[in-house]
N, C-alpha and C positions, 0 to 999 in steps of 0.2 A: 504493499500500500504507500502511497505517496500523498502526502497534506501539503496544501500550500498557502500561505497567508501573506494577506497586501496590505499595506499601508502607505500612508501619505499625501491621500486626497484630501480634495476640499475646496474652500471656493478663495478663487483668484480671478483678479480684476484683468480684462483682455490685456496683453504684453507681458503679463506677468509668467513666471515660473513654478514648475513643479516636480518634484520629484517624487516616483513611485518607487518602494520596494518590493519588493515578492520573494517571502522566505520559504522553500521547499523543505520538508523534512520526511523521515521514513526511508524508503528505499532509494535513496539518491543516485547510486548506480546505476538503475534502472531506466531513468529519465533520458529519452531523444531530445527530445525538444521541451523548453523550456521558456515561456513566450507571455506576452502582453495582448489582449484583446479589450475592445471597448462594444459596449452597444447605446446607443441613445436610443430613446422612445422615439418609439414607431418606424425606428431601421435594425437592419439586420447585425450581426454579431459579426465585427472585420477584424480582422490580425493587424495590431501597431506594429508590432516588432518582436520578433523570436528568435534563439539562438538555438542550434545542432548541436548536438555532441561532436558532433566531427567536424566544427568550426563556422559553420555558414550560418549568416544573419540572414534573416529575412524580415523583409521591412513592408511593410504595407503603404499604400499611397499616402495616406495621412501623415507618414513618418519621413517619407524620403526628404532627404533634404532640411527637417526641421529638429526630428527627435534623434535621441543616442539610449546605445540599450548595451548595459556590461553586466559580464557577470563574475562574480570572484574566483578565486581559483580552487576552492572548495566543490563549485558547480552548483551552490544550492541557494544563491542568492540572485536575482535578477532585481537591477536596477534600470528602469526608464527614464531620462531627461528629457525634460518635456518643455523648452523655452518658448517665449514669446505665444503664449496660447492665446486662440481666439474662442470665443461663443460656438464655435463648430466644433471644437474639442470637447463639448459638456458632453459626459456618458460617464455611464458604468464601466469601469477597467478594471478587468479580472485577468488574474494570472491562471495559467492552464500548463502544466506539467504531462507530457506523452510519454508515455510508457514504452520500452523499446519492446518488450515482446510480445506484445497485442495491439498498441496505435491506441490504448484507451487513456482519454487524459481525464487529469484530477483537475479539478477547478476550484477555486477560493472563493470566498463571499461575494467580494468585489467590494472597489472602493470608489465612491462617487468624487468626479472630478468636475464642478460648477467655474464656467466662465463667464462671469458676468461685472456689470459695473455697478 
């Protein structure tokens, strides 16, 4: 089993920044992909940024050229750095850890990001 817990969301003004942290526990060695996803009201969930065990970075359209994602050496913490936020970035941001044996994904509870003046 794998558990993930997110932190770092909140209310920020347009142009502000947030740092989201995802901490995975359990069978860390079995994680193939660790990533951030988001879902805004009335919209489908979309990938923001993810890292694979073999070193690939997956960036969603919303993150390209804007956000950065980094992992610690233990590969159990994924940080999403989001500068220059805009209202369209408002969403619930969730972390997902995908297991290598069967590609089952383990989701956290999510953290709300609201960009508003």
